[in-house]
C-alpha positions as CSV (number, residue, x, y, z in Angstrom):
1,M,-19.5,-74.1,-3.7
2,F,-22.9,-73.4,-2.2
3,I,-24.4,-76.1,-4.4
4,K,-21.9,-78.7,-3.0
5,F,-22.9,-77.6,0.5
6,I,-26.6,-78.3,-0.2
7,M,-25.6,-81.7,-1.7
8,F,-23.7,-82.5,1.5
9,I,-26.7,-81.8,3.7
10,K,-28.9,-84.0,1.5
11,F,-26.3,-86.8,1.7
12,I,-26.2,-86.7,5.5
13,K,-30.0,-86.9,5.6
14,S,-29.9,-90.0,3.3
15,Q,-27.5,-91.7,5.7
16,T,-29.9,-91.4,8.6
17,R,-32.0,-94.1,6.9
18,R,-28.9,-96.3,6.6
19,P,-26.8,-95.8,9.7
20,L,-23.1,-95.9,9.1
21,K,-20.2,-95.0,11.3
22,T,-19.4,-91.3,11.2
23,L,-15.9,-91.8,9.7
24,Q,-17.3,-94.1,7.0
25,T,-20.0,-91.5,6.2
26,L,-17.5,-88.7,5.7
27,Q,-15.2,-91.0,3.7
28,L,-18.2,-91.9,1.5
29,Y,-19.1,-88.2,1.0
30,K,-15.5,-87.4,0.2
31,L,-15.5,-90.1,-2.5
32,Q,-18.7,-88.7,-4.0
33,F,-18.7,-84.9,-3.3
34,G,-15.2,-83.8,-2.0
35,F,-13.7,-80.3,-2.4
36,T,-10.6,-80.0,-4.6
37,L,-7.6,-77.7,-3.9
38,I,-8.4,-75.6,-6.9
39,E,-11.9,-75.0,-5.8
40,T,-10.7,-73.9,-2.4
41,L,-8.2,-71.4,-4.0
42,V,-10.9,-70.0,-6.3
43,A,-13.2,-69.5,-3.4
44,I,-10.6,-67.6,-1.5
45,A,-9.7,-65.5,-4.5
46,I,-13.4,-64.5,-5.0
47,L,-13.6,-63.6,-1.3
48,I,-10.5,-61.4,-1.5
49,L,-11.8,-59.6,-4.6
50,A,-15.2,-59.0,-2.9
51,I,-13.5,-57.3,0.0
52,V,-10.4,-55.6,-1.4
53,G,-12.0,-54.2,-4.5
54,P,-14.4,-51.8,-2.7
55,L,-11.7,-50.9,-0.2
56,T,-9.3,-49.9,-3.0
57,I,-12.0,-47.8,-4.7
58,A,-12.8,-46.1,-1.4
59,S,-9.1,-45.4,-0.8
60,N,-8.4,-44.0,-4.2
61,S,-11.5,-41.8,-4.0
62,L,-10.3,-40.5,-0.6
63,N,-6.8,-39.8,-2.0
64,S,-8.3,-38.0,-5.0
65,A,-10.4,-35.8,-2.7
66,Y,-7.3,-34.9,-0.7
67,Y,-5.4,-34.1,-3.9
68,A,-8.2,-32.0,-5.2
69,N,-8.3,-30.1,-2.0
70,D,-4.6,-29.5,-2.1
71,Q,-4.9,-28.3,-5.7
72,V,-7.5,-25.7,-4.8
73,T,-5.3,-24.5,-1.9
74,A,-2.3,-24.3,-4.1
75,F,-4.2,-22.3,-6.7
76,Y,-5.3,-19.7,-4.1
77,L,-1.8,-19.5,-2.6
78,A,-0.4,-18.9,-6.1
79,Q,-3.0,-16.2,-6.8
80,E,-2.3,-14.6,-3.4
81,G,1.3,-14.2,-4.4
82,I,0.2,-12.3,-7.6
83,E,-2.1,-10.1,-5.5
84,Y,0.7,-9.2,-3.1
85,L,2.9,-8.1,-6.0
86,R,0.0,-6.0,-7.4
87,Y,-0.3,-4.4,-4.0
88,L,3.4,-3.7,-3.9
89,R,3.3,-2.0,-7.3
90,D,0.3,0.1,-6.5
91,A,1.8,1.1,-3.1
92,N,4.7,2.7,-4.9
93,F,2.2,5.3,-6.2
94,I,-0.7,5.5,-3.8
95,N,1.1,5.1,-0.4
96,Q,3.8,7.6,-1.2
97,L,6.6,5.1,-1.2
98,S,8.2,7.2,-4.0
99,S,9.1,9.7,-1.3
100,N,12.0,7.3,-0.6
101,G,13.1,7.4,-4.2
102,A,11.1,4.3,-5.2
103,T,10.2,3.4,-8.8
104,W,7.0,1.6,-9.8
105,D,8.5,-1.8,-9.3
106,T,10.7,-1.1,-6.2
107,G,10.8,-4.1,-4.0
108,M,9.8,-6.5,-6.8
109,T,13.2,-7.0,-8.4
110,G,16.0,-9.4,-7.5
111,C,13.7,-12.5,-7.5
112,T,15.3,-14.8,-10.1
113,S,15.6,-18.5,-10.8
114,S,18.9,-18.6,-8.8
115,S,17.6,-16.3,-6.1
116,L,14.0,-17.2,-5.4
117,C,11.8,-15.1,-3.2
118,G,9.1,-15.9,-0.7
119,L,6.4,-13.7,0.9
120,D,6.4,-12.2,4.4
121,S,2.8,-11.1,4.7
122,S,3.4,-9.8,8.3
123,N,5.2,-6.8,6.7
124,V,2.4,-5.7,4.5
125,F,1.1,-3.1,7.0
126,T,4.3,-2.4,8.8
127,G,6.4,-1.0,5.9
128,G,8.8,-3.9,5.9
129,K,9.9,-6.0,3.0
130,I,7.2,-8.1,1.5
131,L,9.5,-10.2,-0.6
132,V,12.2,-12.1,1.3
133,T,15.1,-14.0,-0.3
134,C,15.0,-17.9,-0.2
135,G,18.1,-18.5,-2.3
136,N,17.8,-21.3,-4.8
137,N,16.4,-23.8,-2.2
138,I,12.6,-24.3,-2.4
139,A,12.7,-25.8,1.1
140,S,13.6,-22.3,2.4
141,C,10.3,-20.9,1.2
142,P,7.7,-22.8,3.4
143,V,4.1,-21.7,3.7
144,Q,3.0,-22.1,7.3
145,Y,-0.4,-22.8,8.6
146,D,-2.3,-21.1,11.5
147,S,-4.7,-23.7,12.9
148,S,-6.5,-21.1,15.0
149,T,-7.6,-19.1,12.0
150,G,-7.3,-21.6,9.2
151,L,-5.0,-19.1,7.3
152,Y,-1.7,-19.7,5.6
153,H,1.3,-17.5,6.2
154,Q,4.9,-17.2,5.1
155,G,7.7,-15.9,7.2
156,S,5.7,-16.1,10.5
157,A,5.9,-18.5,13.4
158,Y,3.0,-20.9,12.8
159,G,2.6,-24.6,12.3
160,T,4.0,-26.5,9.3
161,S,2.1,-27.2,6.1
162,P,2.9,-29.4,3.0
163,F,3.1,-26.3,0.8
164,Y,6.1,-24.2,-0.4
165,R,5.8,-21.0,-2.5
166,T,8.4,-19.3,-4.6
167,I,8.3,-16.1,-6.7
168,Q,10.3,-15.0,-9.7
169,V,10.2,-11.6,-11.3
170,Q,11.6,-11.0,-14.8
171,Q,11.8,-7.5,-16.2
172,I,10.5,-7.4,-19.7
173,N,11.1,-3.7,-20.2
174,S,11.0,-0.5,-18.1
175,N,7.1,-0.6,-17.9
176,E,6.5,-4.4,-17.7
177,D,7.5,-7.2,-15.3
178,K,6.6,-10.9,-15.6
179,V,5.7,-12.5,-12.3
180,T,5.8,-16.3,-11.8
181,V,4.5,-17.8,-8.6
182,T,4.9,-21.6,-8.1
183,V,3.4,-23.6,-5.2
184,Y,4.9,-27.1,-4.4
185,W,3.4,-29.8,-2.1
186,S,3.8,-33.5,-1.3
187,V,1.1,-36.0,-2.5
188,G,0.2,-39.2,-0.6
189,N,2.2,-41.4,1.8
190,L,5.1,-41.6,-0.8
191,K,5.5,-37.8,-0.6
192,A,5.5,-37.5,-4.4
193,P,6.0,-33.9,-5.4
194,A,3.3,-31.9,-7.1
195,S,3.2,-28.2,-8.2
196,F,1.0,-25.5,-9.5
197,Q,2.3,-22.4,-11.3
198,I,0.6,-19.1,-12.3
199,T,2.2,-16.3,-14.4
200,E,1.0,-12.7,-14.8
201,N,2.6,-9.6,-16.4
202,L,2.4,-6.5,-14.2
203,F,2.6,-3.0,-15.9
204,N,3.6,0.5,-14.9
205,W,-0.1,1.5,-15.3
206,D,0.5,5.1,-14.5
207,N,3.0,5.7,-17.3
208,L,1.1,3.6,-19.8
209,Y,-2.4,4.9,-19.1
210,S,-1.2,8.6,-18.9
211,G,0.6,8.2,-22.2
212,A,-2.4,6.7,-23.9
213,S,-4.8,9.3,-22.6
214,G,-2.5,12.2,-23.5
215,G,-1.9,13.1,-19.8
216,T,1.3,13.4,-17.9
217,P,2.6,10.4,-16.0
218,M,3.0,10.7,-12.3
219,A,6.4,12.1,-11.3
220,N,8.2,13.1,-8.1
221,V,8.1,16.7,-7.0
222,T,10.1,18.1,-4.1
223,I,8.8,20.2,-1.2
224,N,11.3,22.3,0.8
225,I,10.6,24.1,4.0
226,T,12.9,27.1,4.9
227,T,13.5,29.3,8.0
228,V,12.3,26.9,10.6
229,S,13.4,27.7,14.2
230,N,11.5,28.1,17.5
231,G,8.9,25.5,16.3
232,T,8.3,22.5,14.0
233,V,6.6,21.7,10.7
234,I,5.4,18.2,10.0
235,S,3.7,16.6,7.0
236,N,0.9,14.1,6.4
237,P,1.7,11.7,4.8
238,T,5.0,11.6,6.6
239,G,8.2,12.8,5.0
240,I,8.7,16.3,6.6
241,N,9.6,16.7,10.2
242,C,11.3,20.1,10.2
243,P,13.8,21.3,11.5
244,S,15.4,17.8,11.4
245,T,14.0,16.9,7.9
246,C,12.8,19.9,5.9
247,S,12.6,18.3,2.4
248,T,10.7,15.4,0.9
249,S,9.7,14.0,-2.5
250,V,6.1,13.1,-3.2
251,V,4.0,12.0,-6.2
252,T,2.7,14.8,-8.4
253,N,-0.8,16.0,-7.5
254,N,-1.1,13.8,-4.4
255,N,-2.5,15.7,-1.5
256,I,-0.2,16.7,1.3
257,V,-1.0,18.6,4.6
258,L,1.7,20.7,6.3
259,T,1.2,21.8,10.0
260,G,3.3,24.3,11.8
261,T,3.5,24.3,15.6
262,P,5.3,27.2,17.4
263,N,7.2,27.1,20.7
264,S,5.7,28.8,23.7
265,S,5.3,32.6,23.3
266,Y,5.9,32.3,19.5
267,V,3.5,32.8,16.6
268,F,3.6,30.5,13.5
269,T,2.9,32.1,10.1
270,W,3.4,30.9,6.5
271,G,5.3,33.4,4.3
272,A,3.3,35.8,2.2
273,G,2.7,35.2,-1.5
274,Q,3.0,31.4,-1.5
275,A,0.8,28.3,-1.7
276,C,0.5,28.2,2.1
277,S,-0.6,31.3,4.0
278,G,-1.8,32.4,7.4
279,H,-1.3,30.5,10.7
280,S,-3.2,27.2,10.1
281,S,-2.4,23.9,8.5
282,C,-1.9,24.0,4.7
283,S,-3.4,21.4,2.4
284,F,-2.5,21.3,-1.3
285,N,-1.7,19.0,-4.3
286,P,1.8,19.9,-5.6
287,N,2.3,19.7,-9.4
288,S,5.9,21.1,-9.4
289,N,8.8,21.6,-7.0
290,I,7.9,24.1,-4.3
291,T,9.7,25.9,-1.5
292,L,7.7,27.3,1.4
293,N,8.8,29.7,4.1
294,A,7.7,28.9,7.6
295,G,8.2,31.7,10.1
296,F,8.1,31.7,13.9
297,Y,7.8,35.1,15.5
298,T,7.7,36.7,18.9
299,G,7.0,40.2,20.3
300,S,5.5,43.1,18.3
301,G,6.5,46.1,16.2
302,T,5.3,49.5,15.2
303,L,4.0,50.0,11.6
304,S,4.2,53.6,10.4
305,V,2.7,54.5,7.0
306,S,2.8,58.0,5.5
307,G,1.9,59.8,2.2
308,G,-1.2,57.7,1.7
309,R,-4.8,58.5,0.8
310,A,-7.7,56.8,2.5
311,L,-5.4,54.3,4.1
312,Q,-6.7,50.9,5.2
313,V,-4.5,48.9,7.5
314,S,-5.3,45.5,9.0
315,A,-3.5,42.7,10.8
316,D,-4.9,39.2,10.8
317,G,-8.2,40.6,9.5
318,V,-8.5,43.2,12.4
319,T,-8.7,46.8,11.2
320,K,-5.9,49.0,12.6
321,C,-6.3,52.2,10.6
322,S,-9.1,53.4,8.3
323,G,-9.5,56.5,6.1
324,G,-6.5,58.7,7.0
325,N,-3.4,59.7,5.0
326,S,-1.1,58.3,7.6
327,C,-1.1,55.5,10.2
328,S,1.1,54.4,13.1
329,T,0.0,51.3,15.0
330,S,1.5,48.4,17.1
331,I,1.1,45.0,15.5
332,V,2.0,41.5,16.9
333,N,5.0,40.1,14.9
334,G,3.9,37.2,12.7
335,S,0.6,38.9,11.8
336,V,-0.6,38.8,8.2
337,T,-0.7,42.5,7.5
338,S,-2.3,44.4,4.7
339,V,-1.9,48.1,3.8
340,T,-4.0,49.7,1.1
341,T,-3.9,53.2,-0.2
342,S,-6.1,54.9,-2.8
343,A,-5.0,54.3,-6.4
344,G,-5.3,58.0,-7.1
345,Y,-6.7,61.4,-5.9
346,T,-7.3,64.9,-7.1
347,T,-6.1,68.3,-5.7
348,G,-7.0,71.9,-6.6
349,S,-10.2,73.2,-8.2
350,G,-11.4,74.7,-11.5
351,E,-8.6,75.1,-14.0
352,F,-6.0,74.1,-11.4
353,I,-7.1,70.5,-10.8
354,T,-4.3,68.0,-10.6
355,N,-4.8,64.3,-10.8
356,W,-2.4,62.1,-8.8
357,S,-1.8,58.4,-9.3
358,F,-0.2,55.9,-7.0
359,D,3.4,55.1,-8.3
360,H,5.1,52.8,-5.7
361,W,5.9,52.2,-2.1
362,N,9.0,53.5,-0.6
363,G,10.6,51.4,2.2
364,G,9.2,48.5,4.1
365,P,8.6,45.0,2.7
366,C,6.8,46.3,-0.4
367,N,9.6,48.7,-1.4
368,S,9.4,49.7,-5.1
369,N,6.2,47.7,-5.5
370,S,3.7,49.5,-7.8
371,N,0.7,47.8,-6.5
372,N,-1.3,50.0,-4.1
373,V,-2.1,47.0,-2.0
374,C,0.8,45.7,0.1
375,N,0.5,42.3,2.0
376,F,3.3,41.1,4.2
377,I,4.2,39.4,7.5
378,M,4.8,41.9,10.3
379,N,8.3,41.4,11.8
380,G,9.6,44.3,13.8
381,N,9.3,48.1,13.4
382,T,8.4,49.0,9.8
383,N,8.3,52.4,8.0
384,M,6.8,52.8,4.5
385,T,5.6,55.7,2.4
386,A,3.1,55.8,-0.5
387,V,4.5,57.7,-3.5
388,Y,2.1,59.5,-5.9
389,V,2.9,61.2,-9.2
390,A,0.9,63.8,-11.1
391,D,-0.7,62.7,-14.3
């Protein structure tokens, strides 16, 4: 076509030497060098290809970039679903959820092909349900987008996104669950559906690991608090708030702290001879069921001890009597009290020496106890006698 144009220019120049009427000139050119319809159509086709081809390639490249971006987002949304399920499993051990009677996969069951589940990430740190039921309708499990943070959420009031996420949990056995997370989204202007799916098996790691190493799997132990009045006892982690709730179940060997707070004019004291003692908070790691006595005391009483030898009497670490054979002293109720008498003594001289050994206490909180050291919580007037027998 370009060549014909050049020839047309040359033809016009040649006619300047032989003047003709304009119409005659054009008619003469048309007879010698005219464009055909086919040539015109070919020229138009070449022009269309030159313009449309690059535009099509650019459009396809842009669509491929969008699709790749959506694929990456779908992958992370699916992986996030797995991570939430891992968190839920581990929380049943670490965060003391078992105190509510939970098993290792509590909160993970009930998500089937006919009853799909979605995620409510807003409940992760509030103790609410992480998995929420969507029924069998994928459209009921949308993933929403927070434009202010660039984060995706599910079950929260944010903007819409093209993504939907469903979760299914299949129990393989008592120590294994198969988790399947599927993310759906629409592709292009035609809204063609696309999906990405990830599957992972979650295990009851405590039971499996402990069994393989010869240890004992975690189990629940019960803590009971008794005799609570005129004060409160609370636990950390939560579970006990006595006197309203005086029993809880915790995971074996997980640390628990118990704190007693007396009412005005009362003294709080843990019972003698148990895991918790004294007046302060008690921290321990229970490995079996345990019952603790929590006492709240007021007023004072008189302690009278007779028949002893080299008596040592103390209350909350403060010496009340020392060195005598008898003692009478006033002690605040609720005090941790200790009475010690000599294990033995000698009377007489020469051939008439008699050795005496401590046999038992008579009366008081250590009645019939053969230990010469008696520890108890003072509570009202108390009389006790040390009994010795001759060897």
